[in-house]
C-alpha positions in Angstrom: -1.5 -21.4 -7.1 1.7 -20.2 -5.7 2.5 -17.9 -8.7 -1.2 -16.4 -8.5 -0.1 -15.7 -4.8 3.1 -13.9 -5.4 1.3 -12.0 -8.8 -1.4 -10.3 -6.2 1.7 -9.5 -3.7 3.4 -8.0 -6.2 0.6 -5.9 -7.8 -0.2 -5.1 -4.5 3.0 -3.9 -3.4 3.3 -2.0 -6.8 0.0 0.0 -6.2 1.2 0.9 -2.6 4.3 2.6 -3.8 2.4 4.5 -6.5 -0.1 5.5 -4.1 2.3 7.1 -2.0 4.3 8.7 -4.5 0.7 10.3 -5.7 0.5 11.3 -2.2 3.7 13.0 -2.1 2.5 14.7 -5.3 -0.4 16.4 -3.9 -0.5 20.1 -2.3 -0.8 19.2 1.3 0.9 20.4 4.4 3.4 18.1 5.8 1.5 16.8 8.8 -1.8 16.1 6.7 0.7 14.5 4.0 2.4 12.1 6.7 -1.0 10.8 8.4 -2.2 10.4 4.7 0.9 7.9 4.4 0.4 5.8 7.6 -2.9 5.4 6.8 -1.9 4.0 3.2 0.7 1.8 4.7 -1.5 0.4 7.1 -3.8 -0.5 4.5 -1.5 -1.8 2.6 0.3 -4.1 4.9 -3.4 -5.3 5.8 -3.9 -6.1 2.1 -0.7 -7.8 2.2 -1.5 -10.1 5.1 -4.6 -11.3 3.3 -2.7 -12.4 0.6 -0.6 -14.3 2.8 -3.4 -15.6 4.3 -3.5 -14.2 8.1 -6.7 -13.0 8.0 
C-alpha cells in the first residue's frame, strides 16, 4: 500500500513538472503563461493532497 502511494505521488510530481515545461514552450505572453503555471501548480498540489488522503 505504501509503495503504490509513493509511486502515485512520484508519477503525479513528474506529470506536473512535464506540464510546466510544456507550458514554458508555448508561444504565450508572459502574463498568460504565469496564469497557466499557477493553475497547473494548484491542480498538482490538490492531486498530491488527494494521494496523501487529506481530501
